[in-house]
Structure formats: structure tokens, C-alpha cells
N, C-alpha and C positions, 0 to 999 in steps of 0.2 A: 504494500500500500504506500503510495507516494505522498499522500497528504494526510494532515492531522484529521480532517473531516472524514476521510475514508477509514482511517484507523479507528475512529470512534463509531463508524457505521453510519455516519450522516450522509445525506444526499449532497451531491455537489451543488453548490449555490448557482443560481441562475445569474445571467450576465449582470443585471441591474439590481440584484437582491439587496446589496448593501448600500445602494445609493438612495438612502432615505432622506426625505426632506425633514426639517426641524419639527414640523407639525406631526409628521408620521412617527418620529422618535418619541415625542411627548405622548402621542396616542398609545404607543406600545408601553411606555412607562406607566400610563394610567391604568393598564390592565395587568399589572404585576403584583396585585395585592393591596393591602391597606396603605403601606408606605408609598407604593407606586401611584395610588390614587391621589395622594396628597402632593406628590412631587412636582407635577407641572405648575400648579398655581403657586406653590411655595417657592419654586425656582424663579418664577416670574416676579414675585414680590421681592426676592433677594436681588434679582437683576436690576430692578427699578431702584432699590435702595443703594446698590453699588454705583449706579449711574448718578444718583442724586448726590452721594458723597463725593464722587469725582468732580461734579459740577461745583459743589461747595468748595472743594480744594482749589479749583482753578479761578472761580469768580467770587468766592465768598457768598454771603447771604444765607437765608434760612433753608437748611437742608430739608426740613419737614415740609415746607411749602413746595420745594422742588419735587419731593416724593409724591405729594398730593396731586400736583398738576400733571406730572408724568403718568401717574396712575390713571387719572381721568382720561388722558389721551389714549390709554391702552384699554379703554372700557370694552371694546368689541370682543377681545379674547374671553372676557368673563361670561359671555353668552354661550361659550362652548363648554359642554359637559366636562371635558378633560381638565379644565382649569378651576371649576367651581369648588370642589372640596378643598383644594390647597389654598385658594383665596380665602375661603371661610375660616380655615385653620389659622392662616396668617393674621387675618383681621381680628380673630377672637383669641385663640389660645396663645399665639405668639405674642400678642399684645399683653396678655396677662403675665407671661413669663418676663417680658421686658419691664413691666411695672413692678413685679416682685423683686427683680434684680436691682431696681433703683434703690432699694433699701441699703445696698452696700455703700451708697454715697451719702447716707443720711444717718444722723444719730438722734437720740432723745433730746440732746442739748439743742439741736437744730429746731426741733419741734417746739421746745419750750421758748426758744428765742422769738417765735412768731407772736407770742404773748396772748394774754387772755382776751385782748381786744379782737384778734383775728378769730378766735373761737366764738366770741359773741357775735361777730359779723356773720359767720357761717350759720349759726343757729337762727339769727334774725332773718337772714336771707331765705333759709328753708321755710321758716314759719310764714314769712310774708308771701312767698311764692305759693305756698299751699293755700292760704286763706284768700289772697287777692286773685290768684290764678283760678281757683274754684269759682269765685264770684264772677270772673270774666266769662267763664264757660256758661254759667247759668244765665247771665244777662244776654248772651248771644244765642241762647236756645238749646244748649246741650243738656242732656239729662244729668242728674246729680252724680251718678257713678262715672259717666264719661268725663265730666268736668274734673272730678277728683283724680281720675286716671291720668289725664293730660297734665294737670297741675303737679302731680307727684313725679311724673317723668321729667318735667322741667326743673322742679325744685331739687331733685336728688341726683340721679345718675342716668338719665335718659332711658334707653331701651331696657336696660337691666331693671330699673325701677318700675317701668311699665309692666314687664312680665311678672315681677313680684307682686305688685299692687293688684293686677288683674286676677291673680290667684285667690285673693281674699274678697273680691267684690261679688255682689249677687250675679248669678249667671243668667243670661238672657240670650235671645236669638241674635242680638247685635253685639254681644260682648266680645267675641273673638274678632269680628271685623274691626271693632273699635281699637282693640289691642294692636292688631296688625297695622292699622292706619297710623296709630300713635307712634309705633316703632319706626315706621318709614319716615314720617314727617319730622319727628324729633331728631333722627339721625341726619336728615338733610339739613335741618336748621343748625345742628351742631357743626356740620361741615362748613356751612356758610359762616358761622361764627368763628371757626378756626382760621378762616382767611381774613375776615373783617376785623375782629377784635384786636389783633396785634397792631394793626394800623391805627386803630382808635387809641390804644395805649401809647403809641409813639407820638401821635398827634397831640395828646394831652401831656406829653413829657413825663409819663409815669416812671418812677424808678423800677428797677427789676423786681423788688419786693412787692411794690404796689401792683405792678402789671401781673405778677404771678398770682396775687390774691384775687385780682379782678377776674382772671381766667378761671381760677379754681372755683370761685363763687358763682360764676354766671354761665359757664358752658356745661352742656349736659353730659355727653358721653366721655368716657375716660380717654379714648384715643384722641379725640379732638382737643381735650384739655392739654394733654401732653404735647400734641402738635403745635397748638397755639402758644403755649408757654415757651417752648424751645425755639419758636420763630423769633421771639424777642431776645432770649439769651438762655444759656444753660442754667444760670441762677434762677431766672424767672420760671423755667420749666420745672425745676425741682420744687420750688415753693408752690407752684400751681398744683403739682401732684400731691403734695402733703395736704393742701387745702381741700383738694378734690376728695381725698380719702376721708377727711373729716366729714364731708357731705355724705359720702357713701355710708359712713357709720350711723348717720341719721335714719337710714332705711328701716332699721328694726323698730325704733319707737313710732315712726310714721305708720308702719304696717299695723302695729298694735292699736293705734288711734283709729285707723280706718276700719279695722275689725269691730271696734266699739261703735263707730258711727253707723255701721250697717248690721249691727247685731240683731235688730228686730225684724229684718227683712228675710223672708224665706226664699231659699234658692229654688229656682224653677227646675223641673225635671229636665233631663238631657233632651235637647231638641234635635239631636243629630249632628251638632257641631263637634269638632275634635277638641278635647280638653287639652289645655296647655299644661305642660309639665311644670310643677311648682319648683322654682329655683331656690337654692339655699339662701337664707336671709343674710348669712355672713359669707361673702365671696371668698373662695379659696385663695385667689391671688392677693386679697387684702390680708389674709392670715399670713401668707408667705412674706409679704412686704413687711409686716409688723415683726415677724420673727427675725428676719434678716437685719432690720433696724436694731432690734434688741441685742442680737449677737454682735453687730458692729459697734454698738454703744459700749458693750462690755470689753471691746478690744480684742475679740477672738478672730477677727478677719484680718490677715496680714495685708500690708499696703499693696503689694503686688497682686494678691488675689482680688482685692477690692478694685484694682485697676482693670483686671481682666473681666470681672463681673460688670463693671461699668461699661466697658466696650461692648460686651455681649448685650447689655441692656439697650445701648444706643442702636445697634444693628437691628435688634428685635423690634424696637419701637418704630424705626424708620420703615422697615419692611411691613409692619402692621399698618402704618398710615398709607403706604403705597397700595397695599391690598384694599384698604378702605376706599381709596380713590378709584381703583379699577372697578370696584363693585358699585360705585355711585352712579345712579342714572335717574334723571328727573322723570323718565318714562314711567317709573314705579308709582308716580303720583297721579297718573291718568285714571280717571274714574272715581277719584276721591272727592267728596264734596268740599266746597270752598269754606264752609263754616268751621269745621274742625281744624282746617289748616290755619284759618284766620285766628282762631282761639289760641292755638299753640304758638303762633307768631307773636301775638300780643303778650302772652305769658312770658315768652322768651325776652321780648323787648323790656317788659316790666322788670324782670330779674336783673338784666344788664344795667338799666337805669338806676335801680335800687343799689346795686353793688357800686357803681361809679359815684352815686350821690353820697353813699356812706363813706367811701374812701376819701372823697373831697372834703367831707365834713371832718373826718378824723385828721387829715393832713393840715386843715386850717386851724385846728385847735392848738 
């Protein structure tokens, strides 16, 4: 036998068998099991992240914004099944890994340095967004449960809060539709805020600390908070992440209050809609972040290890934002009524104005 393929008993390859196009290679990878299914979208996210970092190194500027814009420009591949699983993984799980690893850059002292004023601002923002946001929904004609759902998504952590809150609201034939709509719109608004708010912070000459607090208090989803903060600076990004996690921690008491609000209403029987899986009230990535912060605060993470974890976190977050950009399409909003979109927009604007007003008041004292 003159060839390795013959020795192994394989058929002789045809003339063009190994001349595969990139799309064919990705298709074959997507059919090689669980990891293979994730690989195409994951590699696309990493490629966009690498290109964004390259552009940042040559031109300077915000790497997260580059990743977002390049991702949106690559939206078409997201419509192909081969990319879907990997993009979802990158925008979700990879993001959480990146957030958890951020703990290697933060200590308890850093959190304490934000002061009781920042904690008070976070609590005030969540409370005001819940109360005023629910009122906005009711005034514009949304039902009570729908108003609370959208207000909670804006007040706390976007799509994650929407899913958690929907699991404790009275079930109805419109409940699932309301939840899906809220997730889509609040994610879109978060993406818009990610691009717009850094420019507002720069226009108002906010310091890195003030800009980070503003982003952390007013932007909904974790990915966009990270992206917006790091567009301003690394310092602003770290502060925004800490403030955002303080908001996420408010999810548990808010869920308890909502349960009490609707305790007298009987859930309707299953009307054929698919039940939403109840998410954990305490996100795993938040637990990981806190654990790493505590370990780092105790001095058990060597400087070199902290640097490696920091680099890994940066790559994970940039790739996650890139994946989020690829997945973003305004076409998802087709068919959604204008009233719920208007409510969420007004709730988002209120929270941003509240956060800026409070910051200006604090800085003027």
C-alpha cells in the first residue's frame, strides 16, 4: 500500500474533496458534537474580538464599540443555523465567565471606596424605576402585571430580571408574549444605551467614577453595562460592573415584593403556552464574581495570575459584546405593538435622567 489512506483502508479522496470553502468547514465542525456545534459562532465572536483589539492597537479608541459595530455588520451569519449556538454561548455564558473573572481586578476595599452614597443611589434608582416605571405603564394602558414586568426589567438587570419576574407573576394567555417582547425591547434599548450613554458622559465631562456609576445605575443588561463602561475607560468599566452587580443583588427583594403584590390573584390554568423555566434568583456568575473578589481581597491570587485572569476577562467580554452585536436585529421588533415599546423607552429615559440628576446633585454639594 503506497499511501496512508490505503493503509488505513480508506477510499482514495476525490480530486476536489479537500478543497472546502470556509462555510463548508464550519458546517462540518457544526456536526461534530456539542463542542462542534458551539465552535462556528464562538470562533466568529473571537475573530471579531481579535479584529477589534487590532483596530484599538492601531487607532486607539473604544474596543467595545468596535466589537459592537463589527458584530452588527456581521449580522447575516447569525441567520445560519451553524452559527446560532456558538453566538448564544458567547453572548451568554462567555459573558458570565468574563464578568466573574473581573473579580481578580477588584477587592473589598474597592467596593467600600464607592461609599454609602453610591449604595443609596442604587437603591433609590431601583425603587424609583419600579414605582414610576409601573405608573408609566399603567397610564399608557398596560395591565398591572405587564407594567411591573417592564419596570422590573428596566430597574434591575434587563432580560434576566424579566425572566425572573415573569416566573412569579399571574399566568395568562398574554404572559409569555409579554415576557418575550420585554426581553427583545429591553435588550435593544440596552444596546442603544451602550452606544449613546458614553457620549453623554463625555459631553457632561463626567469623571471615570461618575461615568461608571451612571452606566451601572441606568443601563439594563450586564453586557451593555460592561461595554459602555469600558468605552469610557477601564476604570469606568470596573466601577460600572460593581454598581451593576449591586443592582442585580436587588433582584431577590424585588421578587419577594412582587410575590406579595400578586399574592391574592389566582393563577389561571395552563392555556397551552410553554412555561418559562424559572431562573435562579442568585446568578451563578455573581456568586463567582463575589468569590473571586473575596479571594483576591485576602491576597491569595498572585499578581501574575491576576494579570492572566484579567486578560482572559477582557477577551471574554469583548467576544461577548461582539456576539451580542451579531445577534442584534431590529427585525425582531416587527409585529410588536408600539405601546409596550413606548413604555419601556420612557422607563429607560426616566432611569437615565434620574441617575444623571442624582449624580449632578451629589457633585454640586
